[in-house]
N, C-alpha and C positions, 0 to 999 in steps of 0.2 A: 492320432494323438494330434489333434489339433492345438491346444491349450493344455497346461501344463506347469508344473512348478516343481523345483528339486527339493523342498522340503519346507516346514513350516513349525514354529514354536513351538514345544513340549511339556512346557508349565502351566499351560493352565492360563486361563484369561486371570482367574482370582490367583495362582501362584499356588494353585493347589499340590502340583508334584514336589513343590518345596517341603510345604507343611507337613506332606503325607508320609515323604521322606524322613524331615525331622522328628517323627515321630515314633516311627520305626526305629531310628538311632536309639532316639531316649528310653523305648521299651513302649513304650505307651500303646504298640499297637504292633498286631505280630506279620508277618511275612506274608499270610492269606489275606490280611486289609491292604498292604500297600501293593499288591497286586493287584487286588479290584479295582485301588485309588487307578490305577496306571492303566486296566483295561476303558476303566471308565472315561478315561481322556483318550485314550486312542479313537473310543466309538466318536465320541464328538468330533474329534477333529474332520476322519475319516465324511460322518454328515454332515460337518458343514462346510467342508470342501466341495462336495457330492453335489448340497445343494446350492453352492454358489454354481455351478453350471459349467466345473472343470471336465476336461474331456478323460483327463488320467491321474489320477492319484495315487502320489509315494505312500509306502507303508515304509516298516521296521525304522523310521525316523525318528522314533519314541524312543528315551533310555533314562534308565533311572539314575545315570553320572553319564555317561560318554561312549561316543558310537566306539572311538577309537578300543575302548576297553571292553565294549562289545564287546567287539570283532577277535580280541585275543582272545575272550572266554568262547565265542564262537568255534575257534581253530583249535583250541586246547593251549595257546601258549600260554598257561599258567607257571610261571614259576613254584620251584619245588616248595619255598619255604610258605605256598598258602595252600598247600594241597590236603594239609588234615583239615582244611575250613571246608565246607559244601554251601552251595548255596547263595541268595543271596550276603551269608555271611565269608564267605571269601571272596565274594564281586567286592564286598565295599573294603575290606581291607588293603585287597591291590590298590583302591583307590585311595582311601584314608589312614590306610596301616592300623591295627593293633597295637596291647601294651609293649608287648614283645617284638612286634613282625610290622618294621617298615615299610611304608608304601610304595609303589611305585613311583617314577618320576611325573614331574608333571608341568608340562610348558603351551605357550600359546597354538593355535592352528593356524598355520600361516600367518596374515599380518591382520588377524583378529584378535579381537580382545575374549574370545573363546580361548577357554584351558582343556586340552586333551591328555590321559594320559597314556603316558611314552610306552609301548609296547617293550617289554627286554627278552631278547635273544640270543639262543648262542645256537655253535654246531653241533649241537648233541637236542635243541628242540625238532620233535616231530608234530608237526600238524596232524589233526583230526579233526572229523567232523563231532564236535559236541553234541551231544543227546538225540544224534541222530536227526529220526523220521518228527523230533518234536523240538530242533534247531530254532531260536528267538526267531527268523524270518519267516521260516514257514508255519508257524500259530499264528505270525501276527497276520501274514496272509490270509489264513482259515480266518481266525477273528471278526477280518473285514466282507471276506464271503458268506461268512454268516448271517451278516447283516444289510447280503444285498448288495453289494459292497464291491465291486472288481478293481482292485488295484495292484502299482506298481514295487517289486521291495525294492528298496533301496539298500546295497551294500555298499564301504569301503573297498575302491580297489585294490585290488593287490599288489600292483606299483605301489603305489601313493601309502597303503599298510607298511611294508618290506623302508622303505624310505626314511616313514618317519620315525622306526622303529631304531635301539640303540641294542648296541652291544653290551650282555648281560656284565657285572665286572670280571665274573671268573672265564672268560672268552680268551683264544690267545689274540692278542695281538695282531691285526693285521685283519680278524672278519670284519666282515661286514655283511649285516640282514640280509642284503639282495641275495647272497650264495643261496639263501632257500629258497628263494623265488618259485622250483619248479612242484617242490612240496606242498608249497601253499597254492600253486595255480590249481592241483591234484582235488586238494578238500575245496576249494569254489566248483571246479567240475560237478562235483557230486552234490555241494547244493543244487547247483543248478537242475540236473538231473532232479533232486526231489522235486523242485518246485514247480518244473514243467514236467512230472504225473500230480501235482495238485492243482494243476491247469493254469499255472501262471501262464501270462501271453507275453509279459514283458519287465526284464531286470534290469534294473541301475546302477550302473558301478561307477562308484566317484573318482576322479581320478585331476584331484587338482593341484596334484605334482607334479604337472603337464605344463601349469603357466608358471613354473620353475625353471632357470638353465637347467638343462638335462645331459648326461655326459654322452659319448656312443655307445657306453657299455649298459647304460640304464635305457637308450632309446632298443637296443638291441633285446632286451630282458621285455620291454614293454611291446614288441611285437611278436618275442615268442607265448609270452602268457596269451596275448588275446587271436595269434593263431590255433593255440589248444582249447579256450575257451570257445571261441568260434566255428571249429571242427566236428563240436561236438553232434553226435547224433539228434539227442532227443534233450532239445535246450528254451526257453525261453528268449526270444529277441532280445536282445540289447545294447543298453542305451550308456555308453560311454559318456559322464558327463565331467566336464572341464569348470574350472568357474577361479576367481579370483585374479584374471589378467588371459595377455596372451599367449597363445600354443603355439611355440615352435615348429615350423615347418617341416622340421622331421619327424616329429610325434603326431604332427594330422596326417603325412603322409601314410604313417606307418598304420593308425587310424583305415584311412583311406582304402590299404593295401588290403585288409583281416576284413572279417566278415561279421561286423557289430552293423547292427541295423539302422544304428543311427549316433550320431554326437552331438554330445551339447556343447555349444561357443557363448562363454561371457561377451557381451558386443559394449557392456558398460562400465567396467575395469577395464576391459582390452578393445575396444571399439576397433584397434587393428587388424584382430581375428577376420574381416571381412576380406584384407589385403591378402592376410597367410592364406584365405580358404582359396582367394582369386590365384596366387600364384602355384598351387600346386594341383588347376584345373579343377577344381570344386569338388561335391562329394554327388555326382550325377546319380547315384544307385542311393543314395541313403537318405535319412532324415534329416536335417537339423533342427536341430533345439536351440531356438536363438532366445536367450539369456538377452533382456531388450527392458523391462523392468527393473528397476536395481533393488536387490534381494537385502542388499549394504547398508543403507540411508533409506530416509524418510519422505524425500521428496518425491511429490507427484510425477508420473512420466509426463516428458514430454509425447505425446500419441502419434504427431504426426511424424516427429525425429522415429519412432522406435516403429510406425509402418514403415518407412522409406528404409529402414536397415532391411527391415522385413522381406518389404518389395525385391530389394536389391538382392535379396540372397537365393530367390526364385529360382534366378539363371543359374545361380553352381550349386545347386541341393537337388533331390531328388524330390521332396518335401519341406518343407518349414513350418516346428511346431513354434508356438508362441508363449515364450516361459519367465520364470523369475532368472537374473545373473549368477544366484545360486541359491543354496535356501535361505528362508525365511527366517530359521532360528537366529537371525542376529538384527530384529526388527522388536520393536513391541506388536501388543497381538490387534488391537482394536482403536482405531483414534475420538472412534463415537464414546469412548468412556473419558474422554479429556472434554468435558465440559467448561474451566476455570484458563485455555489458552487463549492466547491475544487472537482474535478472528483474523489480522492480518497475516498470520502466522500460519494461521491453523488451514486457512483455505489452499497451501501451498504444499499441506501432509498427505502422505497415507501410511498408514502400518501394513500389517500383516494382512488383515481381512482388505481391508483395498486393494493391496496390490492384486490380490487374490481378481477381484473384480474388476483391476485393469487388465489381468492376461483376459481373463474371459472377454472383456469390452473390443482389446486388439483383435484376437483370433475372429470374432463376430465382421469387424473392419473388416479383415482381409477375406476373408469366406464370400463376403457380398459385394467386394471392391467397394463399399464403403467410403466415404470420406471421415478419418478420425478427428478426433473434436480437438481443437488444439487446445492443450490442458500446459500452456508456459506457464511455471510458476513466477509470480512477480517480484520483480527487486528486489533489494533488501530494503526497509525501512529508509534508509539515509545513508550519508557520507558525511563520518567525523575528523572532519579537518584538523581541529588541534590534535587528533593521536597521528594523522598521517603526516603532519608538522614534526611533533616532535621524533617521529623514529626516523624521516628524512636526514633527522640533524645529529642522530647519535652515531648512527651509523654501524660500524664492527667495533664490537666491544671486546676487553679482555682486562686480567687481571693483572695483579705486578709478580715480580720473581716466587718461586713457588721454595725455595729455599729461606726466604724470606718473613712468608706469612708463616711457615712452619717454627720458626723459632720465636716470632712476635706471639703465635696463638701456646707455645708451652711455656712462654712464661706468663700470657695472662692466661691464663686459663689452670697451670699447676694441674694439668691431669695425670694419674699412672699409667704406663706400659697396660698393653691388654686392656683401656678404658671399655665398663661396659654403660651398655645404655638398651632404650628397645626402638625398634623405627617409629612408634608414634600414638596408635589407640590404643587403647586398655579397652577390656568387654563392652559390648553395649548390653548391658541387662537391660530384660523387662520393664525394670522400671525407670529405666531413663527413655528409652520409647513410650513409654506411655507418657512422660513428662514434655516431651517436644512433641506428640500429636495431640494433647491437651491444649498446649500451649497455641498450634497451629488451629484448632478448631477453638478458640477464645475460652476453652472452663476456667481456664488458668488465668491470672493478669502476667505480665513481661514482670513485673518485679518479683513473682513468684518462682517463676520459670528461670531468671539470673541469678538466683539466688540458690535453685533445687543444682544448678550446673554449677555455680562456687562451689557447694557444699559435695560435691562429687571430683571434682578439681583437686581439694582441699584432701580426699579422701585418696585421693589415689597418690600424689605426691606422697602423703604419709608412709602410703605401702611401699612407695618405692626408696624412700629414706630408711626404711626399716629392714629392706630386702639387701641394701647394699648397694644398688644403683650408684656409678659414677657419673651420668648426664640424666637430666630426668626429664620427659614429658607433660604434659599436662592430659595427654588422656584422648583427649578431642571427646567426650560427651556430649558436646552439640553438635555435631557431624553428621549429616546423616548418610552420606558419600566424598570421597574427597575429592572428588570432581564435583559433584553435584550442590556441596554445603560451596563451593566458590563462582557457581554458575549463577546460584540464589544472589550473586550479589556484585555480581558484571554485568554493563550494557552490555545489549547484542545476545544475550542469551537467552533461554525462555525453559523452561523445567515442566512435567506433565506429574501427573500425580497417582498414573496404573501402565505408567508405557517401562515395564519391567522386561527387561533382554536377560537369560542367563547368561552366568559370565563361567561360572565351575560346578557342578554337583547340584547342588542347594541353594546357593548363589547367587542370589539379581543382583542386578545392577539398574538404575535408571537413565539411562544417560539422555543430557541435555541437550537441545537443538541449539546447535550458535548458528543464529540466523542474518546478524548485520556486524555492524563495524562494533568492535568490544573497549571496554571504558572502565575505570574503576570508580566510584562515586566517593567509596569514603574508604576505612583502613577495613582488612577482614577479621583480623585476627588479633589485632593487638591488645585489646583490652582484658580480652582472656587468658595469654599468652604471658604477660605482663601479673596482670593477676595470681598467676601459679607462680609464676618467681621471686613474685612478692613473699611466697610462704617459704620459700627455702634458702639455702648458701649454695646450692649445689646448680650447676647450673641447669636453665632450660632450654629444653630447642625450639623454635619456633616452630610450626610446619603449616608447607607450601606446597600446594602440587604444580607439577611446571608446564611448560607452554607444550611440552611436545603430549605431553600424558592427556591434559586438559581436549586437546584438537581428539588423541586417539577411541579416546571414551567417550566423545559427547558425538552428535550428528550434524556433521557441520557443513555447513554452507559450500556450496560449487562452482560459485560463480565468479571466483579469483582463488589464486594460486591458494594453496597450504601455507606455502612460506610466508604468505604475508599477513597470513591469519594470525598464525604462530607468532610472529614479531609487536603483534597487535598486544598475543596476551602476555608475552614476556613483559611487554612495557608495562601492565598493570601490576604484573608480581614482582616488578624492577622499587615501582612503588611503597610495593606492601613491605620489602625486605629493607628499602633505606627508614620507614618508618616504626619496624619491627626495631633494628637497629640504634634508630632516635632513643627509645625506648627504653636500652639498656640489656635487648640480647644478645649475648654474644658467639650463641651458633644458630643457625639457620638451618633448614633442611628444604631442600625443593625436590620433593619426588619424580625419577623419573622414568616407572616402570615400562613404559610404554614405545620408550627409547629404539627398542629391535623391534618390538611389535610394528611400528611403520614400515621398518627396513624394506624398498621395493622389493620383489620373490627375484627382478631380473638383475645380476650385477651390472649393468649398464649404467643402470640407473641409480646405485648407490650412492658414488661418489658426491652428487648433486644432493641428494636427500639427507645425508648426512652435513653437508655444508649448511642447510637450510637451518636443521633440528640442533646441530651443537650451536650456531652461532643465535636462534631464540635461548639456548639455557644461557650462554656467555651474557647476552645481553639482559638477563631478567638479574644476572648474578655477578657481575662486573662493577657495583656502585659502592660498594662494600670496604672499609679498613680494611690490612693486613689480618689486627688482631680478630674479626668477625670471620669466624670458623662455620664454612658453607660445606654440609653435608649434603649430598642425594643416598637414592635408594631406588633400585632395579630389583625385580623377582620376574623367574616363571619364563624365562625365553632361553633362546638358544645364543648367547652372547656370542661367540666364535668370528663371526662376520663383523661385529664392531668395538672389538678391543681397542682396537688405535680412536674410536671415537668418546669412546667411556673417559680414557686419557685425553681427548681433548676438550672435553666436560671442562675437566682442569677444576672438579668441586677437591675440595682437601679433605674430606674423608665422601667414600663411596660404599655404600652397603648393599650387597647384592645376594641372593640366595643361591647358596651351596649345601645344605646340610641334605639332600636328596642326594645330589652327581658326587656328594663326597669331595669337597674342595677342589673340583678339578678347576673351576675358572678364576683360583687364586695364583697355581700356575702358570695358566697363559697369558692373564694381567702381569707378572713377573715377566713372562719370557717378552712377551709387547714391551718391555720396560716401561711399563705403570710404576710411578713413584712416589705416588699422594696414599692418603689412609683408604685402608680399608676395612671394611667391616664383614665379614664372611658370614650368611647365618649359619648358629652351628646347630638349631633344630629347626625342625619344622613348624611351623606353626597349623597348617591345614590339615594334620593330624591330630586326633584328641591324645596320642600318647603322650607318655610324660618321659621323655628321654633323661638317662643316667646323668649322674656325674661324669662319670666316665665314658660316657658317648659323646659328650661336647668336650673334656678334656682333647680326649680321641683325633676330634676336629679341629682344636683350636692349635694343636700340635702338628697336624699335617697342614695347618694353613701357614704356622711359623718354618716351615721348610721351604717356604718362597716369599715370607715379608719379616722384617723385622719387626722384635715386639714393638717399639714406638711407633710405629705404623698402623701397626695391629687393635683392633676393635672386635669385641665381643656381644654380639647380640643376636636374636631371635631372627630368622629369615623374612619376616613382612609383619606388618599390624596386629595386632592382638583382638583384632575390634570381633572377630568371631569365635570366641572360647570362651569358656568360661572360668570365672575368677580363680577356682580349685586348682585347676589346672595348669593354671596362668604361676598363678603363687610359686605349686611345687615345683614348674620350671626353669622360671629364673632365680627363684633361691638356688636351684642345683647349676645355671648359669653364672652367679655371680663365684659360689663355689669353685668352679669349674674355672675360670680364670684367676681366684684365689691362688689357686693352687699350681697351676702353672706360673704363674708370676712369681710366685716362691722357689719355684725349683731354676727357675732364670736367676732371680738374684742370689741363689745358694750357689 
């Protein structure tokens, strides 16, 4: 194993998986057709990687939705509420829910924008190898073997799986999923033995949880798991892959003392892994799979530095294999598909196919002891001294007294208790997408495009008024994506045509590329928002994406600290907010769903990150009058570690995902002393089911146990862009009815 990668995108070069999956959900194809589409995509990837010259090719990295969900199905960790379903229907019900059964919780995969389906476990969970000899990793290994391609099946490691799981709602207090380790490891042992019987030479067990802080008990669990798996009399060789940062010396020592044959280390986000490895005396009898090609960003590798890292490892490892820092799931597939990028930016980039070529070239250079070609990316196009001078003048930024703002906004806006609103976007219908595509392609004029967007905005405003919402939105028909839309209008960003990356399930995004200093040449949202406000007497929210999320959901320059780049984006947003306020918009929402996502995995680094992240938000939002209400929105993250930071943002109202987690965050915020407005999502928009009035009323009453009515808002848990109008209208009518019921009961 001289060259390998830890994983590869599964969506297809033309998003074939997205379209096939959505066709299955809509009933346009059957399960057999969807399975065939998946098999075709897997075969194409394995063939491509073989032809590229990789020595070792991963398998079982394909998924119809998510690898954690696949693992739950593999080990039969299926909650009882789904067991009346079978096959793909059960699988997708766990991910998306059905009308009478809500889905499992969904949250972010470590500090990435990829979402996983959270395993739900209880003391009564009994793991078993579902389907036995027909288990998914075995089937996919045999598929590749039939093509003449030897692969290395990839599994989520048992420790990471349990550390990412949550107790079921009926689990006793104090129960931790890690208590189930021994039973889970026995299922892994059975699977490894079956894979060995099928001829598998290597298996990869992903343990990214080792890049975060781990307790003594968790390290002991790691040792117990790999002592058992390493001692199997018949098994493949084991690669334990860690990534997303530095592995602690205690965990690395456990792996060194185990019988695993290879350890993967990330030297891109965790360059000090070299020092940790040296501190334990190296791995002289193991292969170190060196993650020196960045699997999460799009910049070309500095091959001289990467080769130097590998050379330094030669004295610390029995063997060295060149690899990516993590799975290439997080980057677009092929740079060659991009024909419109600025050449000065394009020459600095590498997407998944190009990164595979970089791995192969580095492996060849190491084998032949040849010099690596210098591929240091060129510096940014230039420095915007005006932006940097303004930032130096502004310094730290804060708003005035919270109580005074609350009183001023209550008098100015005259909103009821439990005010109802949505998060921002309304469904992006095929007609809307066609108009945008026709405008980009020049098939319709700018005037025709503007009129079509205005017609849609007017329709959305009328619909919201008819439903009875208190605070309206313009629906964002002109926006392709909440980050890309702004990136297209800001200096310093580039956008792609085909640079799709999976976010969750069939949802794909095209992250922009932030390559140099950021500036706003002109207003970005004022015209659309003021047009909508002119159609109604109810307040219409201005909708912006916050500075941290702009960074988190872009590929960001790596030649200056993230904090500096965040302040540049914040300054552009500050100017936009000022223009919205001057135009008469009195509620402005600055979304920061990625605030938790970028939190470093090590606690020692939390304070520094939160200081600049909160500071960037305040810089963007602190220039408004007390009567202007600032909202923010966050979703699908574990918020426990940033509760204090949510308060420090000092937004007047914070809306959060809360439906899948049964309002648990509301109580956490109350316990942390949060005193501003809160809009807990009372229904889950990522599921096609329509929640009842009673279900949303129950959620509001749970929230009222921690928040007084004057500070509580009623809203969905996220934007409505991916939903269809019939389900959106029905759900919003139920939401308004639920809020009215609760409001009337309180007044009574």
